[in-house]
C-alpha positions in Angstrom: 71.5 85.8 102.9 74.6 88.1 102.7 77.6 86.9 100.8 81.2 88.0 101.1 81.1 90.0 97.9 78.1 91.9 99.2 80.4 93.4 101.9 83.9 93.1 100.4 85.2 94.4 97.0 86.3 91.0 95.9 88.3 90.2 92.7 85.3 88.3 91.3 83.0 91.3 91.9 85.5 93.7 90.4 85.9 91.6 87.3 82.2 91.2 86.9 81.7 94.9 87.1 84.5 95.6 84.7 83.9 92.9 82.1 80.2 92.1 82.5 80.8 88.4 83.1 82.7 86.1 85.4 86.5 86.1 85.0 88.7 83.6 86.9 92.4 83.3 87.4 94.1 80.1 86.2 97.2 79.3 88.2 100.2 78.3 86.1 103.6 77.0 86.9 106.2 78.2 84.3 109.1 76.4 86.0 110.7 79.4 87.7 112.8 79.2 90.8 113.5 81.9 93.3 116.6 84.0 94.2 116.0 83.0 97.8 116.5 79.3 96.8 119.2 79.3 94.1 121.9 81.1 96.1 121.7 84.6 94.7 119.8 85.9 97.7 119.8 82.8 99.9 119.4 79.1 100.2 116.3 77.2 101.3 113.7 79.9 100.7 111.4 81.4 103.2 111.0 79.5 106.4 107.3 78.9 105.7 107.6 78.1 102.0 106.7 74.9 100.3 105.3 76.2 97.1 102.9 73.3 96.8 100.9 74.8 99.6 100.2 77.9 97.5 99.7 76.1 94.2 98.5 72.6 94.9 98.6 70.3 91.9 100.5 72.5 89.5 104.0 71.2 90.2 103.3 68.2 87.9 105.4 68.5 84.7 103.1 69.9 82.1 103.2 72.6 79.4 101.5 75.9 80.0 98.9 74.8 77.4 98.2 71.6 79.2 97.9 73.3 82.5 95.6 75.9 81.1 93.4 73.4 79.3 93.1 71.2 82.4 92.2 74.1 84.7 89.9 75.8 82.2 87.6 72.9 82.0 87.5 72.4 85.7 86.8 76.1 86.5 84.4 76.5 83.6 82.3 73.5 84.8 82.3 74.7 88.4 81.6 78.4 87.9 80.5 79.0 84.3 83.4 81.3 83.7 84.4 81.7 80.0 87.1 84.4 80.4 90.3 83.9 82.2 93.5 85.6 83.5 96.7 83.6 83.3 98.1 83.7 86.8 101.8 82.9 86.9 101.9 81.8 90.5 104.6 79.3 91.5 107.8 80.9 92.8 109.2 84.1 91.3 107.6 84.7 87.9 109.8 87.6 86.8 113.1 85.8 87.5 114.4 85.6 84.0 115.5 87.7 81.1 112.8 90.0 79.8 112.9 88.2 76.4 112.2 84.9 78.0 109.4 86.5 80.0 107.8 88.0 76.9 107.7 84.6 75.2 106.1 83.0 78.2 103.5 85.7 78.7 102.7 85.9 75.0 102.1 82.1 75.0 99.7 82.4 77.9 97.8 85.3 76.2 97.4 83.2 73.1 95.3 80.6 75.0 91.6 80.7 74.3 89.6 83.3 76.3 92.6 84.7 78.2 92.1 88.4 78.7 95.1 89.2 80.8 98.0 88.3 83.2 98.6 88.2 86.9 102.3 87.9 87.7 103.3 86.7 91.2 106.8 87.7 92.2 109.1 89.3 94.8 109.5 93.0 95.2 113.3 92.7 94.5 112.7 91.0 91.1 110.9 93.6 89.0 113.6 95.6 87.2 112.5 98.4 84.9 112.5 96.3 81.7 110.1 93.9 83.3 107.8 96.7 84.4 108.0 98.2 80.9 106.9 94.9 79.5 103.9 94.6 81.8 103.0 98.2 81.0 103.1 97.3 77.3 100.5 94.5 77.8 98.3 96.9 79.8 98.6 99.5 77.0 97.3 96.9 74.6 94.1 96.5 76.6 95.0 93.4 78.6 94.0 93.0 82.3 97.3 93.1 84.1 98.1 92.6 87.8 101.5 92.6 89.4 101.3 90.5 92.6 104.0 91.3 95.1 104.7 89.1 98.0 105.5 91.5 100.9 104.0 89.4 103.8 105.0 92.0 106.5 106.2 95.6 106.5 108.5 94.8 109.4 112.1 94.2 108.3 112.8 92.3 111.5 110.0 89.8 110.7 111.1 89.5 107.1 114.7 88.7 108.3 113.3 86.1 110.7 111.4 84.3 108.0 114.4 84.6 105.6 112.7 86.7 102.9 115.9 88.2 101.6 114.4 91.7 101.1 112.9 94.5 103.2 110.0 96.9 103.0 112.2 99.4 101.0 112.3 97.1 98.0 108.5 96.7 98.2 107.9 100.4 98.3 110.3 101.1 95.4 108.8 98.3 93.2 105.2 99.4 94.0 105.8 103.1 93.2 107.7 102.2 90.0 104.9 99.8 88.8 102.0 102.2 89.6 103.8 105.1 87.9 103.6 103.0 84.8 99.9 102.3 85.3 100.4 98.7 86.5 98.0 97.7 89.3 99.7 96.2 92.3 98.3 93.5 94.5 100.1 93.1 97.8 100.2 89.8 99.7 100.2 90.0 103.5 100.4 87.1 105.9 98.6 87.2 109.2 100.2 85.3 112.1 103.9 85.4 111.2 106.4 84.5 114.0 106.8 87.3 116.5 103.8 89.2 115.2 100.4 90.0 116.6 97.3 91.8 115.4 99.0 95.2 115.8 101.7 94.2 113.3 99.1 93.3 110.7 97.4 96.6 111.2 100.6 98.5 111.0 101.6 96.7 107.8 98.2 97.5 106.2 98.7 101.2 107.1 102.1 101.3 105.5 100.9 99.5 102.3 98.0 101.8 102.0 100.3 104.8 102.5 102.5 103.7 99.7 99.5 103.1 97.5 98.0 99.8 96.4 95.3 98.5 94.1 94.7 95.0 95.5 95.3 92.9 98.6 95.6 89.3 99.5 95.4 88.1 103.1 96.7 84.7 104.1 96.8 83.0 107.5 100.2 81.5 108.1 99.9 77.8 107.9 102.6 75.2 108.8 103.4 72.8 106.0 105.7 69.8 105.7 109.3 70.2 104.6 109.8 73.7 105.9 111.9 75.3 108.6 108.6 76.6 110.1 107.5 73.0 110.5 110.6 72.2 112.6 109.9 75.3 114.8 106.3 74.3 115.2 107.2 70.7 116.3 109.6 72.2 118.8 106.9 74.4 120.2 108.7 77.5 119.1 105.8 78.7 116.9 102.1 78.6 117.8 99.6 79.1 114.9 96.7 81.5 115.1 93.3 80.2 116.3 90.6 80.5 113.7 88.6 83.0 115.8 91.7 85.2 116.0 92.2 85.2 112.2 88.6 85.9 111.5 88.7 88.9 113.9 92.0 90.3 112.5 91.0 89.8 108.8 87.6 91.5 109.4 89.3 94.4 111.1 91.7 94.8 108.2 88.9 94.6 105.7 86.9 97.3 107.5 90.0 99.6 107.4 90.6 99.1 103.7 89.2 101.6 101.2 86.5 100.2 99.0 88.4 100.9 95.8 91.1 98.4 96.8 90.3 95.0 95.4 90.6 91.9 97.7 91.9 89.1 95.6 91.8 86.8 98.5 91.0 86.9 102.2 92.2 83.5 103.3 94.6 80.7 102.1 94.6 77.0 102.2 97.2 74.2 101.9 96.9 70.8 100.3 95.7 68.2 103.0 98.7 66.0 102.3 101.2 68.6 103.4 99.3 70.8 105.9 100.4 70.3 109.5 98.7 73.1 111.3 96.4 74.8 112.0 93.7 72.3 110.9 91.2 75.0 110.1 93.4 76.2 107.2 92.1 73.2 105.3 88.5 74.6 105.4 88.5 77.5 103.0 84.7 78.0 102.9 84.4 77.9 106.7 86.8 80.8 106.9 85.2 82.8 104.0 81.7 82.3 105.6 83.1 83.2 109.0 84.4 86.6 107.7 81.1 87.3 106.0 79.2 86.4 109.1 81.4 88.6 111.3 80.8 91.5 108.9 77.1 90.9 109.1 77.3 90.7 112.9 79.1 94.0 113.0 76.7 95.5 110.4 79.9 96.5 108.6 81.6 96.3 105.2 85.0 97.0 103.6 85.9 100.6 104.1 83.6 101.3 107.0 86.5 102.2 109.2 88.7 103.8 106.5 91.3 106.2 107.7 91.5 104.8 111.2 95.1 104.5 112.1 96.0 101.5 114.3 97.3 102.9 117.6 97.2 100.0 120.0 100.9 99.5 119.9 103.8 101.3 118.2 106.4 99.2 116.4 109.5 100.2 114.5 109.8 98.6 111.0 
């Protein structure tokens, strides 16, 4: 039976090939906020954002050591992994003075069996001193990933969901990071308000053109206590059907060069906050659906590399 990693260059596969054993990310909440929440860029955050949906369970008050120990045991029992990457996931994890960041990152790297860092942040929050710090860790031999939340390459969409930045900031941050040898993982959301499949393809084209080392795909889900939830209840936003997401995600995977690592091809939300679509609660159904669709097409990641999406033309 074919698995997803047989046909997609998954993060798990990449780590196994590079390190000779399973390596898993451990999501951590270091207590950061976001410039789109504290008033420096905006108030209220992105229209779809309730961070619990991206990091369920980690908003409980706990030290990094406690969070790591709790997750390490659970992941180790479930997968057998004995080496880990400290994933600073919740909110904007470069939104502090570089000295404070160094102390936090050093603390995470001191945990048992941690071989590196994955830093989730915004494209407008990675100034040169932060990039220099991450490059320093990589030069020491640590696994390092800078995960940039782009979501869409269309400035009109980014303004509609109140991101507080545009594609230009993403491009500048990505080029600056990769010039220092820091691998970049770009987050893209499929099904944003006002977008269709052609927007997702165009965003992929633009991200690949800039240069990227990893990708994360997420279906947009509606969660409680967000502006998007209000729009959904009013009938102003209709979520993607599962079949549509499977088709779009598979198309994007086929058009992604094999050397780009897929850190994620779907996303879920905690059942207590998920409003729609219901299928977003079933991670394995979606993963198996993408694998099955690749099998049905007798295809794999990169099989349509270089094909530029031409169904529609949009201005970013």
